[in-house]
C-alpha positions, -999 to +999 in steps of 0.1 A: +493+333+127+461+339+146+430+326+133+405+352+125+374+328+122+355+345+149+361+380+134+352+372+099+320+354+109+309+383+128+318+408+100+299+386+075+269+384+097+264+418+109+280+443+085+269+427+052+234+422+065+229+459+073+246+474+043+233+452+015+200+438+025+170+436+001+152+464+021+179+490+019+175+523+003+201+513-026+182+483-037+149+501-037+162+532-056+177+510-083+146+492-087+125+524-088+149+539-114+151+510-136+120+516-157+129+552-163+165+544-173+149+518-197+127+545-212+154+571-218+175+545-234+147+532-257+138+569-266+175+576-274+177+545-295+145+554-315+157+589-321+190+575-335+175+548-357+143+568-368+162+587-396+174+552-410+140+536-409+120+562-427+114+555-463+109+586-484+090+584-519+112+590-548+133+576-575+168+564-565+196+570-591+229+552-589+253+575-609+281+560-626+318+573-617+329+573-654+317+600-678+281+596-688+279+578-720+247+557-716+216+563-737+187+551-757+177+548-794+156+575-808+120+566-805+093+582-784+105+616-775+091+643-754+107+679-748+101+699-717+106+737-720+099+765-697+076+792-709+072+827-694+035+836-686+020+865-669+017+846-636+053+831-637+069+802-653+051+771-668+066+740-681+054+728-715+058+693-729+060+688-764+050+653-776+040+645-812+045+680-821+016+691-797+022+713-767+007+701-734+008+725-703+017+706-671-002+732-650-035+720-662-047+687-651-068+681-682-038+687-704-019+662-682-045+635-689-044+642-726-005+639-726-010+605-708-035+594-734-013+603-761+017+586-747-004+555-742-016+555-776+018+558-791+035+531-767+009+506-780+022+511-814+060+509-805+079+476-800+100+491-773+083+508-743+109+536-740+105+574-736+134+599-742+126+629-721+146+660-729+147+687-703+173+714-694+184+729-660+156+754-661+128+727-656+117+722-621+124+687-609+088+681-598+077+687-633+102+660-647+089+636-620+054+644-630+061+634-667+080+603-655+052+592-633+027+597-661+048+577-685+051+548-659+013+548-654+006+544-690+030+515-695+064+529-704+090+506-690+121+530-695+126+567-693+158+583-703+159+619-689+185+638-709+197+673-716+210+688-749+246+678-754+270+707-755 
């Protein structure tokens, strides 16, 4: 077989040098596009991960798979009922046989004061909150937050059993 030593040496020195040199258009285009490719990849990653990083305020409930049988002993009890007014529905909270309208901030403060005074007398810092489906979720969370602020350590939100 004939040796191709001269041919391969020539191909290496001329062809590769002209096609893949550092000053060629391919290398410059790749280096010019690299920051933009990096930016697009980072933006895509942030859009994908953004929804998982965001923490939304609220209360997390882990519901059991079995029929619901958990509860609390009777103690401090607040009952929430919707009341029809001329300007729409309003939620009333009955605590110690006294009605408190959640729409008025002054009545919310009075409810918080009443719960605080009763919690100080009870050995367990627990509140049973009875509300049905007609009560807006925001009103239930308002009472739960009021109870938490005045020192209640456990709130059981329940409905009337069928």
